N, C-alpha and C positions, 0 to 999 in steps of 0.2 A: 795732676791729672786733667784739671780744667784747662790748663795752658796747652796741653797736647790736643784736646778736643777743639780749642779755640783755633790752633793753627791749622788742624785740618779742615775746620769749616772754611776759614780764610782761603786755604789752597783750593778748596772746592768752588767757592764764590769766583775766585781767580780763573779756575779752569773753566767755568761756566761762562765768564765774560770774555775770555779769550777764544772760546769755540771749541776748547779741547774735548769737552764732554759732548758736544752737540752731535757727532756721528752715532755715539751710543744712545742717545736720546732719540734720534731718528730709528735706529734700531728697535727700541723699545715701543715707540708708535707703531712701527710697521708690524711688529710681533703682536701687539694688541689689536690692531685692526684685521690682520690676517686671521686671527683666532676668532674675531667677531663674525666675520664674513663666513669661516668655516661652520661656526655654530648656527647661522641663518640657514645654511643649505644642509646641514646635518641631517641625515647620513648620505646626502648626495641625491640630486635630481636626475631620473632616469628616464629616458625616452624608450621606445621599442628597439632602436638601434642599441641604446646603451644596455638594455636589459639581455639583447642577444650576446653582447660582447662579455657581459658578466656569467651568462650561463656556460659560455665557451671557457672563461677563465676558472670557473667552479668545476669544469669537466661534465656538466650536464648535457651539453651538447658538443660534437666534435667541431673543432676549429676550422673555420673556412676563410677564404681570402675575400669574400665580400666585404667585411669591415677588416681593418689591419690587424693581422695576427699578432704584430708587435704590441699592440694596446691589450689584447687579451693576455699576453704573456706578461707584461707588466703588472697588470691587475691580479694576476694568479701569484705573482711573487709578493705583492703587497699583502694579499689575503693570507698566504702562508706565515708571512712575518707578524702580522697583527691579528688575524683572526676574526677580521671585520672588513666587510667590503666598503665601508664608508671611508676607509684610508685613502681610496683614489681621489674623493673629492677634496679631502684634506690636503692632499699632496699638491693638487692644482692650486689651492689657495697659497699654500706655503711657497710654491715656486713663483707665482706672481708676486706676492708680497716681498720676498727676498731679492727678486730682480728689481722692483721698484726702490728697494732700500739702497741697492747698489748704485742706481742712477741717482737718486736723491743725494747720497754721499758725494758723488762726482760734481753734481750742481753746487753742493756747499763749498767743495773744495776750490771750484772755479769762481764763485761769486761771493763768498762769505754771507750769503743771505739766508737766514733761517727760513723766511716766509717763501723765498723761491724753491728752497729744497722741500717744504712742505707740499708745496704746489705739485711736484713730482709724485709724492706718495698719494696725493689727492686723486690721481688718476685711477687707483684702485677702487675708489668709492663712486666714480662716475657711473651713472645709470646704465650707459650703454656699454659698460665693461663689467660692472658688478652683476649685471643680470645673468651672465652666463657662467660666472666663475666656478660655481659649484654643480653645474650641469655636466655630466660626464659624457663628453662629445670628443671625437677626434678633431674637430675644428678647434676647440678650446686647447687641446694639446699642441697642435701646430702653432697656434698663436704664442703660447707661453714658452715653447722651446725656442722659437725664433726670436722672441724679446730676450730671453736669457742670453742667447748668442750675441745679440747687439749689446748687452750690458757687459758682457765679458769683453768684446773687442774694445769697448771704450776704457775698460779697466787696464787691459794690457798696454794700450796705447799710451797711458799716463804714467806707467810703472818705469823706473830706471832701467836702463840697459844692463846694468850689474846684476839685477835680479833675475838671472837666466832661467833657473829652475821654475820659479813662480810664474814667469812669463810662459813657458813652455806647458806647465801643468794646466794653466788657465785654458791655452789654446787647445790641448787635447780635450778637456771639458767642453769647450765650445763645438768642437768637432762633433763629440758624441750627440750634444744637443740637437746639432744641425742633422745628423744622419737619423736621430729619432724623428725629427720633424718631417724629413723626406719620406720615412718609411710609413708614418702614422696618417699621412693624407696623400692619396694617389697623385693628385694634382698639386701637390706642396712643391714640386721640384723646381717649377719657374720662380716661386718665391724664395726658395733657397738660394738661388744662383747669386744675386747680389749680397745676400748675407754671407754666402761663402766668399765673396770677393772682399768683405769686410775682415774676415778672419785672416785672409792672406796679407792684407795691408797692415793688419795689425802685427802680424810677425815679420814682415819686411817693409821698410818704409817705402822702396822704390823697386818692386819685384821685377825683374827682366823676364823675357819669354820663358827662359828655362826653368825659372822658379814658378811661374804660373803653370806651365805644363807639369811640374812635379807635383805641385799642391793639387792641381785638378786629379792627376792620377792617383795621389794618395786618397782623396775624397772619394773618388770612384770606387777605388779598391776597398776602403772601409764600408762604404754603402753597399757593395756587392756581398763582402763578407758578412755584414750585419744582417742583411736579408737572407743569405743562406743559413746562417745560424739560427735566426727565428723560424725559419722553415724547417730546419732539422729538429729543433725541440718541440715545435707545435704540430708539424706534418699536417698543414691546412688542406682541407679539400679544394680543388681549382674549381672556380665559378666563372672566370672570364668575365667579370661584371662590366667590363667595358663595352660590351654588346648592347648593354641598355641604351646607349647613346644613339647608335644606329636604328634601334627599334622605335625610339621615340621620334627621330626624324622621318623614318618611313611611315608611321602611323598618321603623321600630322601632315605631310605632304602629299602623300597619294591617297586616292580614293579607294575604297574598298575593291572595286574591279581592277583598279592598277595594281593593287597589292597582290592580288591572286596571280595576275599575269607575271608580276616580277618574281614571285616566289616559284613559278613553274619554270621560267627561264633560268633561275639560280639553281635549280635541281633541289628545292626543298621538299622534305617529306609531306605527305599529305597532313599529318597532324601539326607540324609547324605553319603549313600554308594555311590551315583553317584557323588556327590560334592568331595569326597575324591578320587575316582578314576580319575576325572578329574584333581584334584590337583597334584596327582603323574605324570599323564601323561604331564600336562603342565610344571611342573618344570623340568622334565627330558628332554623333547624336547626342552625347552628353556635354558637349563643348568643354571637354577636359583639355587644356591646353599644355599640359607637360606630364612628364612622370609616366609614360604610358605604359611602361612594363608592370608596374606596381598597381597601377589604377585601372587599366584596361584590359591587360593580357589575360586570358583565361588561366588560372592558376589550378595546379592539382593540390589535393589536399591529402597530407600536410604538405606545406610549401616545399617544392623540389629546387633547392639551392644550386643544385649542378645542372639544371635544365638548359641553361644557356651555355654552359661549357660544352655540351654536347652539340649545339646547333650555332655556335658563334662564327664559324667559318662560312656558312650559308648566310647569315645576317648580314655580316661584313661584306660579302660579295654582292648580295642585293643591294647595299648602299652605294658600293662603289659603281654599280651598273646604272642606277637610278638617280642619284643625286646630280650628276653632270647633265642628265636630260631634264631635270626639273630644278635647275640651279636657282631660279627666281623663287619659286616656292620654298625652297630651302633657306635662302636668304633671309626671306620674309619671315619664315617661322623662327629661325634662330634669332633675328632682330627683335621679334615679338617677345620671346622667352627671355632675352638679356635685358631688354628695357623693363621688363616686369620686375626682374631681379633688382635692378637699379632704382626703380621708382615705387615698387610696392612690395617691399620686403615684409614678411610676416614673421611670426614666432619671436617677437621681441622679448617675450617672457615665457619660460617653459614652466608649466605647472606640472610636477612630476609626481603628484599625489597618487592618482589611479594606477600609474605604472608601478610605482613602487609596492602598492598594496598586492600588486599581482606578480610580484618577482619570486621565482622559485629558488630558495636558499638551502644549501646543505644544513642539517640541524647544528653543526658545530660552527656556523658562522653567525655573528650577532645581527640582529636586524632591530631597528628602531624606527618609529614613525617619525613622519614630519612634524615640524612645529607649526601648527596652523596659524598661531599669532604671528610668528616671525615671518611666514610665508606670505600671509595677507599684506604685512607692512611692506615687504619687498615687492609684491605685485603692485601695490599703489604707488609706491616710489618709482618704478620702472615705467608703468603705463601712463603715470601722470607725465612724466618727461616725453614720453612718446607721443602724447597728445599735444603738449606744449612746444617742444622742440623735436618735431618729427625727423628732420634732416639728420639728428645724431644716428638714427636707425635705418638710414637709407643708404643704399650702395653708391648713388650717383654723388652724394656729398664726399664720401670717402674716396672716390675715384677723382674727383676734383681736386681734394687736398693732396693725393699722391701725384697728380699732374703738377701742382704748384711747388711741390717739393722737389721734383725732378727737373723742371724747367727753368726755375729761378737761378740765375747766374751764380749769385753769391748769397751766403747766409751769414748773419753775424755769428762770433764766438768760435771756439775751436773745433766745432764738430759739424762743420759744413759738409765735408765729404761723407760722413756717416749719416747725416740727414738726407742727403740726395740719394744714397744707395738704400737706405730703408723705404724711402718713397719709391725708389724703382721696384722694390720687393713687392710693396703694396700694388703698384700699377701692374706688373706682370702677372700677379695672382687674380686680380679682377679680370683682366683681359683673357685669361686662361679658361674663364666661364663662357665666353662668347660662343664657342662651339660645343660646349659641355654641359651647361648649366640645366639640370633636371627640373628644378622649380626654384621659388624665389624666397627661400629662407633667409634671415638675417645672419644666421651663423656661417653662412657662406662668406660674409664679407666682415667677419669678426676680426681677422688679422688686419686688414686694413683699417678698421676702425681702431684697434689697439695701437698698432704702430703709427697711425696718424695722429691719434692723441698724444701720444709720447712725444713725437716729433714737433708738434705744435707746441706743447710745454717746454721743450728744450729751445725752441725759436723765441717764445715769449720770455724764458729766463735770461736768454742772451740780450734781447732788447731792453729789458728791465735793468739789468746789470750795467748795460752801457749807458742808459739814462741816469742812473744812480752815481756812476763815474764821472759822467759830464756835469751833473749838478754839484757835486762836491768840488769839481775844479773851478766851476763857475762861482761858487761862494767864497773861492780863496782858501780854503781850508785844506790841509793835508789829507788825502784819502788813503789810509793804510789797509782798506779792505782789498782782497784780490778781485780782480775784475775779469770779465770775459773780453779777450782782445779780439780783433778782427782776425778772420781766417789768414794765415800766411804770417802772422807775428806772434803766435802763441808761445814760440820759444822764448820771448822776452820775458815771460813770466815765471820762466824755468830757471831756478838758481844754479843749476848745473851746467847752464849754457845751452846754446842751440841744439835741437834734436832734429835730425833729418826727415822724421816723419810727421812733424807738428804742423797742423794746420794746412795740410795739403788738400786741395780741391780738385774734384774730378768733374 
């Protein structure tokens, strides 16, 4: 008996030394960290937007498309399965840490370094990433869904061509994540385009025009079908929320007198005309620089979410007539709002206590209070870094990172193409806020912050692996560790021979 036990211990030691057990160790560490983060945020931090989605999921309010119906539907399904609204925050943490584990495992396979693979997992504990992990926001859902697609594409790229079923199963899963990302954030489509390109390039090493067109058609069809299915299940009230953007522009570019004239020329009703004039007057007197519809527009009580739907055509007509005439004022206003988003991001930490306390829940749904000790510790951790390293929470920094990721001609390691495309996704997402940014919340740049942090981590691991390999060669010692090869030579590390899609850069 002791001999058998000794042999097993010896085998475990050997497996630990040669790295066989390390991916499982990474899985255990990721699970422990994910559970700890979920515990800190339990039962989830909720803003007024989050509470609205929760009430819709519970059936306390009719679903409307002011916020994404797909998120209310997903929350409804989770509540029915678990009987607990906290399941949504737990799923967010699970998706993030499962994705980071996949990326850490890939780094381990490429570099053979335990430290570098742990560095990938550490992304989830970074203050500018962990601060929103348990906040139930559509911005967080977008970021985690796109990161999951990124991890799936890297996994598919490294799978042998013989594993056809596994490859296509993962690609279908990636497509579903991508469709969810596009549906959960109305302005998430620009960010999804480069990530969609990653999926196509993972499926085919060098897709021709026909494959690109076919893949685009499939993505569009699945996106339209998904949107139609969600609408059929939830029957959301139409709000045409996009009209808040022209209201914002009109209120900050036109004077109250000009607003009255513009409204009359566009055929606005007396009620809409008077509300728009009051909006311009209130915003300008109170020096409110953004989000005019919610902060300055006279609202009925209770809030009529369908008001804009009835008047959106007139508002858009006013915008089309007036902005070309006041293009300088429009450019100045949009530049002011966008630079504020880049340089003065707020809400780096969301304290959901008072919102959770006011949440209306069905009697059969469990509700637990936040842990004030853990909440205070998290707030101190995040706000301390926001004070000492403010650029981590500023849009300009992640815009600069995305520009570097896209414009640098070559990155070390086998993921040069993927790093550039994820940088392009971040860049497009930030630039999409130039004509649309309602205010300067940090959550609007959460995806660029997450993707930029992951990309920089992968770049750092590639540089570190190359230095380790060069150091071993300089010392004259054989280096048996797997090393990250320069882009275009990644097939040399594949015992199965050259692969047509390895190391391709774009």
